[in-house]
C-alpha positions in Angstrom: 226.2 193.9 -88.7 223.6 191.0 -89.4 221.1 192.4 -91.5 218.3 190.3 -92.7 216.4 191.5 -96.0 212.4 190.9 -95.5 210.7 189.3 -98.4 207.3 190.3 -99.1 204.9 187.6 -99.4 201.6 187.7 -101.4 198.8 188.2 -99.0 196.6 184.8 -99.2 193.6 186.7 -99.1 193.7 187.7 -102.9 192.9 184.8 -104.8 190.1 183.6 -102.5 188.7 186.8 -102.7 188.5 187.3 -106.5 187.1 183.7 -106.7 184.1 184.7 -104.2 183.8 188.1 -105.7 183.3 186.3 -109.3 181.0 183.5 -108.2 179.0 186.5 -106.1 178.7 188.5 -109.1 177.6 185.3 -111.4 175.0 184.5 -109.2 173.7 187.9 -108.6 173.3 188.8 -112.0 171.7 185.3 -112.7 169.3 186.0 -109.7 168.7 189.6 -110.9 167.9 188.3 -114.2 165.5 186.0 -113.2 163.6 187.8 -110.8 163.3 191.0 -113.0 161.9 188.9 -115.8 158.1 189.2 -115.7 157.7 185.9 -117.4 159.0 184.4 -114.4 158.1 186.7 -111.4 155.1 189.1 -112.3 156.3 192.6 -110.9 152.8 193.8 -109.9 152.2 190.9 -107.7 155.4 190.7 -106.2 157.0 193.8 -106.0 159.6 192.8 -103.3 161.0 190.1 -105.2 161.2 192.5 -108.2 163.0 195.0 -106.2 165.4 192.6 -104.9 166.2 191.2 -108.4 166.6 194.8 -109.5 169.4 195.1 -106.6 170.9 192.2 -107.2 171.3 192.8 -111.0 172.8 196.4 -109.9 175.6 194.9 -107.9 176.7 192.1 -110.0 179.0 194.5 -112.0 180.6 196.1 -109.1 181.4 192.5 -107.6 183.1 191.9 -110.9 185.2 194.9 -110.8 185.9 194.1 -107.0 187.2 190.4 -108.3 189.1 192.2 -111.3 190.9 194.6 -108.9 191.5 191.5 -106.6 193.5 189.5 -109.8 195.3 193.2 -110.6 196.6 192.9 -107.1 197.9 189.5 -107.6 199.6 190.7 -110.5 201.3 193.5 -109.4 202.7 191.5 -106.4 203.9 189.0 -108.8 205.4 191.5 -111.4 207.5 193.6 -108.1 208.9 189.8 -107.1 
């Protein structure tokens, strides 16, 4: 008799997650570039900092891809509505 059609709403975490992923990817990329450059940090004197820089440089790309995925989820939701 009384049928209420539920409307799907966009989850509130897609936008902030995309922004956070892009900011983290940018900062990880910059930190990785700075820590792996021999002019700034000597890899032989500080191998731990070089390793941290290399790991953060490698993680920058998956973080950017995750941010792009969150933006894609936002776009898909808006196209369905």
